[in-house]
Jmol script that loads the backbone (N, CA, C; Angstrom):
load data "model"
ATOM      1  N   UNK A   1     -18.354  11.544  -5.697  1.00  0.00           N
ATOM      2  CA  UNK A   1     -17.778  10.955  -6.732  1.00  0.00           C
ATOM      3  C   UNK A   1     -16.364  11.587  -7.281  1.00  0.00           C
ATOM      4  N   UNK A   2     -16.499  13.133  -7.319  1.00  0.00           N
ATOM      5  CA  UNK A   2     -15.472  13.632  -7.534  1.00  0.00           C
ATOM      6  C   UNK A   2     -14.406  13.492  -6.549  1.00  0.00           C
ATOM      7  N   UNK A   3     -14.786  13.614  -5.541  1.00  0.00           N
ATOM      8  CA  UNK A   3     -13.520  13.376  -4.396  1.00  0.00           C
ATOM      9  C   UNK A   3     -12.843  12.003  -4.080  1.00  0.00           C
ATOM     10  N   UNK A   4     -13.945  10.815  -4.582  1.00  0.00           N
ATOM     11  CA  UNK A   4     -13.214   9.680  -4.609  1.00  0.00           C
ATOM     12  C   UNK A   4     -12.373   9.510  -6.076  1.00  0.00           C
ATOM     13  N   UNK A   5     -12.420  10.137  -7.170  1.00  0.00           N
ATOM     14  CA  UNK A   5     -11.623  10.037  -8.531  1.00  0.00           C
ATOM     15  C   UNK A   5     -10.359  10.665  -8.008  1.00  0.00           C
ATOM     16  N   UNK A   6     -10.401  12.103  -7.300  1.00  0.00           N
ATOM     17  CA  UNK A   6      -9.290  12.900  -6.853  1.00  0.00           C
ATOM     18  C   UNK A   6      -8.312  11.719  -5.913  1.00  0.00           C
ATOM     19  N   UNK A   7      -9.022  10.991  -5.070  1.00  0.00           N
ATOM     20  CA  UNK A   7      -8.131  10.341  -4.185  1.00  0.00           C
ATOM     21  C   UNK A   7      -7.513   8.889  -4.742  1.00  0.00           C
ATOM     22  N   UNK A   8      -8.316   8.666  -5.717  1.00  0.00           N
ATOM     23  CA  UNK A   8      -7.708   7.493  -6.551  1.00  0.00           C
ATOM     24  C   UNK A   8      -6.452   7.867  -7.307  1.00  0.00           C
ATOM     25  N   UNK A   9      -6.523   9.012  -7.715  1.00  0.00           N
ATOM     26  CA  UNK A   9      -5.731   9.456  -8.671  1.00  0.00           C
ATOM     27  C   UNK A   9      -4.146   9.768  -7.829  1.00  0.00           C
ATOM     28  N   UNK A  10      -4.351  10.125  -6.533  1.00  0.00           N
ATOM     29  CA  UNK A  10      -3.529  10.438  -5.645  1.00  0.00           C
ATOM     30  C   UNK A  10      -2.459   9.359  -5.258  1.00  0.00           C
ATOM     31  N   UNK A  11      -3.016   8.140  -5.736  1.00  0.00           N
ATOM     32  CA  UNK A  11      -2.049   6.909  -5.225  1.00  0.00           C
ATOM     33  C   UNK A  11      -1.320   6.330  -6.469  1.00  0.00           C
ATOM     34  N   UNK A  12      -0.399   5.470  -6.296  1.00  0.00           N
ATOM     35  CA  UNK A  12       0.096   4.731  -7.196  1.00  0.00           C
ATOM     36  C   UNK A  12      -0.344   3.411  -7.133  1.00  0.00           C
ATOM     37  N   UNK A  13      -0.746   2.787  -8.168  1.00  0.00           N
ATOM     38  CA  UNK A  13      -1.389   1.393  -8.296  1.00  0.00           C
ATOM     39  C   UNK A  13      -0.409   0.373  -8.774  1.00  0.00           C
ATOM     40  N   UNK A  14      -0.805  -0.906  -8.113  1.00  0.00           N
ATOM     41  CA  UNK A  14      -0.003  -2.170  -8.686  1.00  0.00           C
ATOM     42  C   UNK A  14      -0.541  -3.021  -9.464  1.00  0.00           C
ATOM     43  N   UNK A  15       0.057  -3.413 -10.589  1.00  0.00           N
ATOM     44  CA  UNK A  15      -0.403  -4.247 -11.748  1.00  0.00           C
ATOM     45  C   UNK A  15      -1.683  -3.443 -12.344  1.00  0.00           C
ATOM     46  N   UNK A  16      -1.612  -2.050 -12.670  1.00  0.00           N
ATOM     47  CA  UNK A  16      -2.965  -1.589 -13.249  1.00  0.00           C
ATOM     48  C   UNK A  16      -4.243  -1.740 -12.397  1.00  0.00           C
ATOM     49  N   UNK A  17      -4.166  -2.064 -11.129  1.00  0.00           N
ATOM     50  CA  UNK A  17      -5.506  -2.241 -10.438  1.00  0.00           C
ATOM     51  C   UNK A  17      -6.036  -0.612 -10.194  1.00  0.00           C
ATOM     52  N   UNK A  18      -7.582  -0.747 -10.123  1.00  0.00           N
ATOM     53  CA  UNK A  18      -8.164   0.393  -9.924  1.00  0.00           C
ATOM     54  C   UNK A  18      -8.000   0.667  -8.193  1.00  0.00           C
ATOM     55  N   UNK A  19      -7.620  -0.074  -7.359  1.00  0.00           N
ATOM     56  CA  UNK A  19      -7.540   0.208  -6.400  1.00  0.00           C
ATOM     57  C   UNK A  19      -6.296   1.221  -5.728  1.00  0.00           C
ATOM     58  N   UNK A  20      -6.463   1.997  -4.823  1.00  0.00           N
ATOM     59  CA  UNK A  20      -5.272   3.031  -4.624  1.00  0.00           C
ATOM     60  C   UNK A  20      -4.333   1.833  -3.480  1.00  0.00           C
ATOM     61  N   UNK A  21      -3.214   2.203  -3.839  1.00  0.00           N
ATOM     62  CA  UNK A  21      -1.845   1.252  -3.192  1.00  0.00           C
ATOM     63  C   UNK A  21      -1.581   2.002  -1.822  1.00  0.00           C
ATOM     64  N   UNK A  22      -2.461   2.221  -0.478  1.00  0.00           N
ATOM     65  CA  UNK A  22      -1.952   3.251   0.306  1.00  0.00           C
ATOM     66  C   UNK A  22      -0.441   2.830   0.735  1.00  0.00           C
ATOM     67  N   UNK A  23      -0.181   1.450   0.978  1.00  0.00           N
ATOM     68  CA  UNK A  23       1.363   1.081   1.832  1.00  0.00           C
ATOM     69  C   UNK A  23       2.375   1.617   0.884  1.00  0.00           C
ATOM     70  N   UNK A  24       1.941   1.368  -0.513  1.00  0.00           N
ATOM     71  CA  UNK A  24       3.125   1.701  -1.484  1.00  0.00           C
ATOM     72  C   UNK A  24       3.400   3.396  -1.271  1.00  0.00           C
ATOM     73  N   UNK A  25       2.471   4.173  -1.003  1.00  0.00           N
ATOM     74  CA  UNK A  25       2.511   5.639  -0.863  1.00  0.00           C
ATOM     75  C   UNK A  25       3.283   5.985   0.715  1.00  0.00           C
ATOM     76  N   UNK A  26       2.684   5.155   1.336  1.00  0.00           N
ATOM     77  CA  UNK A  26       3.206   5.258   3.053  1.00  0.00           C
ATOM     78  C   UNK A  26       4.689   4.694   3.062  1.00  0.00           C
ATOM     79  N   UNK A  27       5.331   3.973   2.393  1.00  0.00           N
ATOM     80  CA  UNK A  27       6.831   3.461   2.431  1.00  0.00           C
ATOM     81  C   UNK A  27       7.601   4.419   1.838  1.00  0.00           C
ATOM     82  N   UNK A  28       7.015   5.289   0.830  1.00  0.00           N
ATOM     83  CA  UNK A  28       7.947   6.500   0.555  1.00  0.00           C
ATOM     84  C   UNK A  28       7.927   7.544   1.270  1.00  0.00           C
ATOM     85  N   UNK A  29       7.127   7.552   2.551  1.00  0.00           N
ATOM     86  CA  UNK A  29       7.271   8.611   3.526  1.00  0.00           C
ATOM     87  C   UNK A  29       7.693   7.983   5.006  1.00  0.00           C
ATOM     88  N   UNK A  30       8.900   6.874   4.847  1.00  0.00           N
ATOM     89  CA  UNK A  30       9.216   6.094   6.038  1.00  0.00           C
ATOM     90  C   UNK A  30      10.043   7.470   7.157  1.00  0.00           C
ATOM     91  N   UNK A  31       9.306   7.100   8.348  1.00  0.00           N
ATOM     92  CA  UNK A  31       9.748   7.618   9.775  1.00  0.00           C
ATOM     93  C   UNK A  31      10.053   6.911  10.315  1.00  0.00           C
ATOM     94  N   UNK A  32      10.692   7.328  11.764  1.00  0.00           N
ATOM     95  CA  UNK A  32      10.981   6.179  12.755  1.00  0.00           C
ATOM     96  C   UNK A  32       9.977   5.621  13.425  1.00  0.00           C
ATOM     97  N   UNK A  33      10.031   4.452  13.305  1.00  0.00           N
ATOM     98  CA  UNK A  33       8.708   3.675  14.108  1.00  0.00           C
ATOM     99  C   UNK A  33       8.498   4.175  15.673  1.00  0.00           C
ATOM    100  N   UNK A  34       9.513   4.135  16.496  1.00  0.00           N
ATOM    101  CA  UNK A  34       9.675   4.577  17.690  1.00  0.00           C
ATOM    102  C   UNK A  34       8.804   5.891  18.216  1.00  0.00           C
ATOM    103  N   UNK A  35       8.726   6.606  16.912  1.00  0.00           N
ATOM    104  CA  UNK A  35       8.220   8.188  17.007  1.00  0.00           C
ATOM    105  C   UNK A  35       6.761   8.193  17.459  1.00  0.00           C
ATOM    106  N   UNK A  36       6.561   9.285  18.176  1.00  0.00           N
ATOM    107  CA  UNK A  36       4.973   9.356  18.540  1.00  0.00           C
ATOM    108  C   UNK A  36       4.394  10.218  17.331  1.00  0.00           C
ATOM    109  N   UNK A  37       4.939  10.619  16.485  1.00  0.00           N
ATOM    110  CA  UNK A  37       4.515  11.043  15.109  1.00  0.00           C
ATOM    111  C   UNK A  37       4.321  10.015  13.969  1.00  0.00           C
ATOM    112  N   UNK A  38       4.274   8.773  14.336  1.00  0.00           N
ATOM    113  CA  UNK A  38       4.032   7.457  13.385  1.00  0.00           C
ATOM    114  C   UNK A  38       2.671   7.607  13.295  1.00  0.00           C
ATOM    115  N   UNK A  39       2.309   7.141  11.979  1.00  0.00           N
ATOM    116  CA  UNK A  39       1.021   6.772  11.622  1.00  0.00           C
ATOM    117  C   UNK A  39       0.354   5.315  12.291  1.00  0.00           C
ATOM    118  N   UNK A  40      -0.228   5.558  13.334  1.00  0.00           N
ATOM    119  CA  UNK A  40      -0.864   4.311  13.872  1.00  0.00           C
ATOM    120  C   UNK A  40      -1.490   3.290  13.117  1.00  0.00           C
ATOM    121  N   UNK A  41      -1.767   3.506  11.453  1.00  0.00           N
ATOM    122  CA  UNK A  41      -2.460   2.478  10.961  1.00  0.00           C
ATOM    123  C   UNK A  41      -1.360   1.597  10.114  1.00  0.00           C
ATOM    124  N   UNK A  42      -0.383   2.416   9.505  1.00  0.00           N
ATOM    125  CA  UNK A  42       0.437   1.772   8.644  1.00  0.00           C
ATOM    126  C   UNK A  42       1.953   1.575   9.230  1.00  0.00           C
ATOM    127  N   UNK A  43       2.079   2.267  10.257  1.00  0.00           N
ATOM    128  CA  UNK A  43       3.516   2.420  10.952  1.00  0.00           C
ATOM    129  C   UNK A  43       4.736   2.722   9.845  1.00  0.00           C
ATOM    130  N   UNK A  44       4.315   3.673   8.710  1.00  0.00           N
ATOM    131  CA  UNK A  44       5.442   3.698   7.853  1.00  0.00           C
ATOM    132  C   UNK A  44       5.663   4.933   7.605  1.00  0.00           C
ATOM    133  N   UNK A  45       4.617   5.982   7.987  1.00  0.00           N
ATOM    134  CA  UNK A  45       4.587   7.244   7.377  1.00  0.00           C
ATOM    135  C   UNK A  45       4.449   8.093   8.781  1.00  0.00           C
ATOM    136  N   UNK A  46       4.848   9.582   8.572  1.00  0.00           N
ATOM    137  CA  UNK A  46       4.397  10.291   9.696  1.00  0.00           C
ATOM    138  C   UNK A  46       2.758  10.655   9.800  1.00  0.00           C
ATOM    139  N   UNK A  47       2.280  11.003  10.627  1.00  0.00           N
ATOM    140  CA  UNK A  47       1.252  11.559  10.949  1.00  0.00           C
ATOM    141  C   UNK A  47       0.942  13.088  10.032  1.00  0.00           C
ATOM    142  N   UNK A  48       0.193  13.172   9.200  1.00  0.00           N
ATOM    143  CA  UNK A  48       0.735  14.129   8.070  1.00  0.00           C
ATOM    144  C   UNK A  48      -0.934  14.747   8.037  1.00  0.00           C
ATOM    145  N   UNK A  49      -2.088  14.447   8.478  1.00  0.00           N
ATOM    146  CA  UNK A  49      -3.130  14.823   8.118  1.00  0.00           C
ATOM    147  C   UNK A  49      -4.159  14.329   9.242  1.00  0.00           C
ATOM    148  N   UNK A  50      -5.251  15.303   9.715  1.00  0.00           N
ATOM    149  CA  UNK A  50      -6.162  15.118  10.642  1.00  0.00           C
ATOM    150  C   UNK A  50      -7.575  15.540  10.151  1.00  0.00           C
ATOM    151  N   UNK A  51      -8.494  14.206  10.855  1.00  0.00           N
ATOM    152  CA  UNK A  51      -9.805  14.407  10.564  1.00  0.00           C
ATOM    153  C   UNK A  51     -10.514  15.368  11.436  1.00  0.00           C
ATOM    154  N   UNK A  52     -11.567  16.172  10.778  1.00  0.00           N
ATOM    155  CA  UNK A  52     -12.030  17.086  11.506  1.00  0.00           C
ATOM    156  C   UNK A  52     -13.458  16.595  11.456  1.00  0.00           C
ATOM    157  N   UNK A  53     -14.313  16.689  12.582  1.00  0.00           N
ATOM    158  CA  UNK A  53     -14.113  17.485  13.846  1.00  0.00           C
ATOM    159  C   UNK A  53     -13.527  16.748  14.838  1.00  0.00           C
ATOM    160  N   UNK A  54     -13.323  15.331  14.954  1.00  0.00           N
ATOM    161  CA  UNK A  54     -12.641  14.622  16.073  1.00  0.00           C
ATOM    162  C   UNK A  54     -11.284  14.950  16.462  1.00  0.00           C
ATOM    163  N   UNK A  55     -10.598  15.264  15.210  1.00  0.00           N
ATOM    164  CA  UNK A  55      -8.793  15.568  15.439  1.00  0.00           C
ATOM    165  C   UNK A  55      -7.998  14.059  15.628  1.00  0.00           C
ATOM    166  N   UNK A  56      -8.858  13.091  15.334  1.00  0.00           N
ATOM    167  CA  UNK A  56      -7.916  11.880  15.139  1.00  0.00           C
ATOM    168  C   UNK A  56      -6.926  12.125  14.128  1.00  0.00           C
ATOM    169  N   UNK A  57      -5.387  11.634  14.069  1.00  0.00           N
ATOM    170  CA  UNK A  57      -4.454  11.860  12.793  1.00  0.00           C
ATOM    171  C   UNK A  57      -3.821  10.519  12.460  1.00  0.00           C
ATOM    172  N   UNK A  58      -3.667  10.661  11.154  1.00  0.00           N
ATOM    173  CA  UNK A  58      -2.833   9.273  10.335  1.00  0.00           C
ATOM    174  C   UNK A  58      -2.240   9.855   9.431  1.00  0.00           C
ATOM    175  N   UNK A  59      -1.647   9.139   8.370  1.00  0.00           N
ATOM    176  CA  UNK A  59      -0.652   9.819   7.140  1.00  0.00           C
ATOM    177  C   UNK A  59      -1.687   9.969   6.434  1.00  0.00           C
ATOM    178  N   UNK A  60      -1.550  10.688   5.452  1.00  0.00           N
ATOM    179  CA  UNK A  60      -2.069  11.176   4.165  1.00  0.00           C
ATOM    180  C   UNK A  60      -2.768  10.053   3.498  1.00  0.00           C
ATOM    181  N   UNK A  61      -1.806   9.171   3.259  1.00  0.00           N
ATOM    182  CA  UNK A  61      -2.174   7.667   2.525  1.00  0.00           C
ATOM    183  C   UNK A  61      -3.233   7.031   2.976  1.00  0.00           C
ATOM    184  N   UNK A  62      -2.946   6.888   4.373  1.00  0.00           N
ATOM    185  CA  UNK A  62      -4.095   5.764   4.957  1.00  0.00           C
ATOM    186  C   UNK A  62      -5.532   6.526   5.170  1.00  0.00           C
ATOM    187  N   UNK A  63      -5.579   8.014   5.301  1.00  0.00           N
ATOM    188  CA  UNK A  63      -6.519   8.940   5.540  1.00  0.00           C
ATOM    189  C   UNK A  63      -7.367   8.606   4.146  1.00  0.00           C
ATOM    190  N   UNK A  64      -6.540   8.882   2.926  1.00  0.00           N
ATOM    191  CA  UNK A  64      -7.316   8.972   1.888  1.00  0.00           C
ATOM    192  C   UNK A  64      -7.870   7.360   1.282  1.00  0.00           C
ATOM    193  N   UNK A  65      -6.883   6.591   1.487  1.00  0.00           N
ATOM    194  CA  UNK A  65      -7.558   5.209   1.428  1.00  0.00           C
ATOM    195  C   UNK A  65      -8.757   4.767   2.037  1.00  0.00           C
ATOM    196  N   UNK A  66      -8.564   5.405   3.057  1.00  0.00           N
ATOM    197  CA  UNK A  66      -9.804   4.984   4.038  1.00  0.00           C
ATOM    198  C   UNK A  66     -11.402   5.727   3.491  1.00  0.00           C
ATOM    199  N   UNK A  67     -11.003   6.867   3.035  1.00  0.00           N
ATOM    200  CA  UNK A  67     -12.234   7.702   2.525  1.00  0.00           C
ATOM    201  C   UNK A  67     -12.652   7.227   1.108  1.00  0.00           C
ATOM    202  N   UNK A  68     -11.952   6.364   0.702  1.00  0.00           N
ATOM    203  CA  UNK A  68     -12.772   5.826  -0.800  1.00  0.00           C
ATOM    204  C   UNK A  68     -13.635   4.856  -0.205  1.00  0.00           C
ATOM    205  N   UNK A  69     -13.479   4.213   0.895  1.00  0.00           N
ATOM    206  CA  UNK A  69     -14.781   3.080   1.544  1.00  0.00           C
ATOM    207  C   UNK A  69     -15.330   3.572   2.625  1.00  0.00           C
ATOM    208  N   UNK A  70     -14.890   4.793   3.417  1.00  0.00           N
ATOM    209  CA  UNK A  70     -15.740   5.320   4.355  1.00  0.00           C
ATOM    210  C   UNK A  70     -15.596   6.761   4.568  1.00  0.00           C
ATOM    211  N   UNK A  71     -16.636   7.351   5.170  1.00  0.00           N
ATOM    212  CA  UNK A  71     -16.568   8.479   5.613  1.00  0.00           C
ATOM    213  C   UNK A  71     -16.551   8.717   7.273  1.00  0.00           C
ATOM    214  N   UNK A  72     -16.079   7.752   8.018  1.00  0.00           N
ATOM    215  CA  UNK A  72     -16.268   7.973   9.497  1.00  0.00           C
ATOM    216  C   UNK A  72     -14.714   7.655   9.967  1.00  0.00           C
ATOM    217  N   UNK A  73     -14.386   8.482  11.125  1.00  0.00           N
ATOM    218  CA  UNK A  73     -12.944   8.297  11.742  1.00  0.00           C
ATOM    219  C   UNK A  73     -12.608   6.787  11.976  1.00  0.00           C
ATOM    220  N   UNK A  74     -11.304   6.359  11.433  1.00  0.00           N
ATOM    221  CA  UNK A  74     -10.904   4.944  11.731  1.00  0.00           C
ATOM    222  C   UNK A  74     -11.212   4.645  13.395  1.00  0.00           C
ATOM    223  N   UNK A  75     -10.913   5.727  14.299  1.00  0.00           N
ATOM    224  CA  UNK A  75     -10.824   5.356  15.598  1.00  0.00           C
ATOM    225  C   UNK A  75     -12.029   5.475  16.455  1.00  0.00           C
ATOM    226  N   UNK A  76     -12.874   6.556  16.069  1.00  0.00           N
ATOM    227  CA  UNK A  76     -14.003   6.880  17.143  1.00  0.00           C
ATOM    228  C   UNK A  76     -15.380   6.783  16.175  1.00  0.00           C
ATOM    229  N   UNK A  77     -15.124   6.630  15.125  1.00  0.00           N
ATOM    230  CA  UNK A  77     -16.252   6.448  13.966  1.00  0.00           C
ATOM    231  C   UNK A  77     -17.262   7.440  13.891  1.00  0.00           C
ATOM    232  N   UNK A  78     -16.677   8.870  14.187  1.00  0.00           N
ATOM    233  CA  UNK A  78     -17.393   9.947  14.162  1.00  0.00           C
ATOM    234  C   UNK A  78     -17.586  10.325  12.767  1.00  0.00           C
ATOM    235  N   UNK A  79     -18.717  10.968  12.014  1.00  0.00           N
ATOM    236  CA  UNK A  79     -18.810  11.395  10.819  1.00  0.00           C
ATOM    237  C   UNK A  79     -17.353  12.187  10.236  1.00  0.00           C
ATOM    238  N   UNK A  80     -16.923  12.113   9.067  1.00  0.00           N
ATOM    239  CA  UNK A  80     -15.936  13.350   8.809  1.00  0.00           C
ATOM    240  C   UNK A  80     -16.290  14.333   7.999  1.00  0.00           C
ATOM    241  N   UNK A  81     -16.071  15.417   8.770  1.00  0.00           N
ATOM    242  CA  UNK A  81     -16.272  16.724   7.921  1.00  0.00           C
ATOM    243  C   UNK A  81     -15.335  17.358   6.681  1.00  0.00           C
ATOM    244  N   UNK A  82     -14.082  16.901   7.499  1.00  0.00           N
ATOM    245  CA  UNK A  82     -12.930  17.519   6.516  1.00  0.00           C
ATOM    246  C   UNK A  82     -11.771  16.873   7.119  1.00  0.00           C
ATOM    247  N   UNK A  83     -10.918  16.709   6.059  1.00  0.00           N
ATOM    248  CA  UNK A  83      -9.571  16.499   6.204  1.00  0.00           C
ATOM    249  C   UNK A  83      -8.635  17.615   6.050  1.00  0.00           C
ATOM    250  N   UNK A  84      -7.604  17.718   7.185  1.00  0.00           N
ATOM    251  CA  UNK A  84      -6.707  18.978   6.918  1.00  0.00           C
ATOM    252  C   UNK A  84      -5.430  18.493   7.113  1.00  0.00           C
ATOM    253  N   UNK A  85      -4.328  19.369   6.457  1.00  0.00           N
ATOM    254  CA  UNK A  85      -3.253  18.540   6.757  1.00  0.00           C
ATOM    255  C   UNK A  85      -2.680  19.005   8.056  1.00  0.00           C
ATOM    256  N   UNK A  86      -1.657  18.394   9.066  1.00  0.00           N
ATOM    257  CA  UNK A  86      -1.358  18.713  10.105  1.00  0.00           C
ATOM    258  C   UNK A  86      -0.626  20.042  10.306  1.00  0.00           C
ATOM    259  N   UNK A  87      -0.936  20.838  11.121  1.00  0.00           N
ATOM    260  CA  UNK A  87      -0.052  22.186  11.091  1.00  0.00           C
ATOM    261  C   UNK A  87       1.483  21.815  11.489  1.00  0.00           C
ATOM    262  N   UNK A  88       2.415  22.603  11.277  1.00  0.00           N
ATOM    263  CA  UNK A  88       3.837  22.463  11.662  1.00  0.00           C
ATOM    264  C   UNK A  88       3.885  22.664  12.925  1.00  0.00           C
ATOM    265  N   UNK A  89       4.534  21.886  13.497  1.00  0.00           N
ATOM    266  CA  UNK A  89       4.886  21.970  15.127  1.00  0.00           C
ATOM    267  C   UNK A  89       5.812  23.182  15.382  1.00  0.00           C
ATOM    268  N   UNK A  90       5.306  24.076  16.247  1.00  0.00           N
ATOM    269  CA  UNK A  90       6.128  25.283  16.347  1.00  0.00           C
ATOM    270  C   UNK A  90       6.951  25.195  17.677  1.00  0.00           C
ATOM    271  N   UNK A  91       7.843  25.299  17.587  1.00  0.00           N
ATOM    272  CA  UNK A  91       8.934  25.187  18.845  1.00  0.00           C
ATOM    273  C   UNK A  91       9.094  26.568  19.554  1.00  0.00           C
ATOM    274  N   UNK A  92       8.680  26.576  20.922  1.00  0.00           N
ATOM    275  CA  UNK A  92       8.853  27.748  21.599  1.00  0.00           C
ATOM    276  C   UNK A  92      10.163  28.542  21.663  1.00  0.00           C
ATOM    277  N   UNK A  93      10.274  29.855  21.271  1.00  0.00           N
ATOM    278  CA  UNK A  93      11.732  30.444  21.440  1.00  0.00           C
ATOM    279  C   UNK A  93      12.420  30.002  22.606  1.00  0.00           C
ATOM    280  N   UNK A  94      13.489  30.064  22.959  1.00  0.00           N
ATOM    281  CA  UNK A  94      14.605  29.355  24.143  1.00  0.00           C
ATOM    282  C   UNK A  94      14.162  30.942  24.990  1.00  0.00           C
ATOM    283  N   UNK A  95      14.283  30.735  26.199  1.00  0.00           N
ATOM    284  CA  UNK A  95      14.021  31.960  27.432  1.00  0.00           C
ATOM    285  C   UNK A  95      15.480  32.425  27.271  1.00  0.00           C
ATOM    286  N   UNK A  96      15.286  33.726  27.399  1.00  0.00           N
ATOM    287  CA  UNK A  96      16.757  34.447  27.246  1.00  0.00           C
ATOM    288  C   UNK A  96      17.554  34.147  28.625  1.00  0.00           C
ATOM    289  N   UNK A  97      18.742  33.994  28.279  1.00  0.00           N
ATOM    290  CA  UNK A  97      19.967  33.497  29.125  1.00  0.00           C
ATOM    291  C   UNK A  97      20.188  34.563  30.503  1.00  0.00           C
ATOM    292  N   UNK A  98      20.292  33.898  31.429  1.00  0.00           N
ATOM    293  CA  UNK A  98      20.564  34.655  32.531  1.00  0.00           C
ATOM    294  C   UNK A  98      21.347  35.541  32.409  1.00  0.00           C
ATOM    295  N   UNK A  99      21.489  36.792  32.994  1.00  0.00           N
ATOM    296  CA  UNK A  99      22.845  37.483  33.159  1.00  0.00           C
ATOM    297  C   UNK A  99      24.101  37.130  33.860  1.00  0.00           C
ATOM    298  N   UNK A 100      25.158  37.350  33.292  1.00  0.00           N
ATOM    299  CA  UNK A 100      26.414  36.493  33.731  1.00  0.00           C
ATOM    300  C   UNK A 100      26.596  37.219  35.250  1.00  0.00           C
ATOM    301  N   UNK A 101      27.336  36.363  35.762  1.00  0.00           N
ATOM    302  CA  UNK A 101      27.603  36.801  37.353  1.00  0.00           C
ATOM    303  C   UNK A 101      28.915  36.414  37.756  1.00  0.00           C
ATOM    304  N   UNK A 102      29.387  37.182  38.909  1.00  0.00           N
ATOM    305  CA  UNK A 102      30.691  36.765  39.377  1.00  0.00           C
ATOM    306  C   UNK A 102      31.894  37.815  38.778  1.00  0.00           C
ATOM    307  N   UNK A 103      32.928  37.296  39.159  1.00  0.00           N
ATOM    308  CA  UNK A 103      34.261  38.804  38.823  1.00  0.00           C
ATOM    309  C   UNK A 103      34.487  38.884  37.343  1.00  0.00           C
ATOM    310  N   UNK A 104      34.221  37.756  36.419  1.00  0.00           N
ATOM    311  CA  UNK A 104      34.163  38.333  35.222  1.00  0.00           C
ATOM    312  C   UNK A 104      33.166  38.726  34.360  1.00  0.00           C
ATOM    313  N   UNK A 105      32.087  39.343  35.281  1.00  0.00           N
ATOM    314  CA  UNK A 105      31.104  39.874  34.499  1.00  0.00           C
ATOM    315  C   UNK A 105      31.232  41.408  34.030  1.00  0.00           C
ATOM    316  N   UNK A 106      32.041  41.968  34.785  1.00  0.00           N
ATOM    317  CA  UNK A 106      32.238  43.544  34.212  1.00  0.00           C
ATOM    318  C   UNK A 106      33.038  43.399  32.867  1.00  0.00           C
TER     319      UNK A 106
END
end "model"
wireframe off; spacefill off
backbone 0.3
color backbone group
C-alpha cells in the first residue's frame, strides 16, 4: 500500500482525480519519436526505467502507472521484483589518432 501511495503522489492529476495521469507526465518528457530510446507505451518520453529481472524498458511515468494496477512486466508478464533507473549510456573514448606520416611529419 505504501508503494502505491508513493506512486500516486508522483503524478499530476486532472480534475482532482485520484488516478495518476501518466500521459501528462510523459508529455513533459518529450523526445524524438524516431529514436530507439523512446518509450514504446506512450511514444512521448525517453525510456528512463527498467523492470527487473526481465530488463524491459519504458519511461518512468508509464512504469509507475502500470505498477498501480499490476506487478508484472508490460511485455513478457514476468513478475516485477524491482524497477531501476536506466544507467546513463557511456560512450567509449575515441581511439588515439594514428601518427602523422609524410614529409610534414618531422
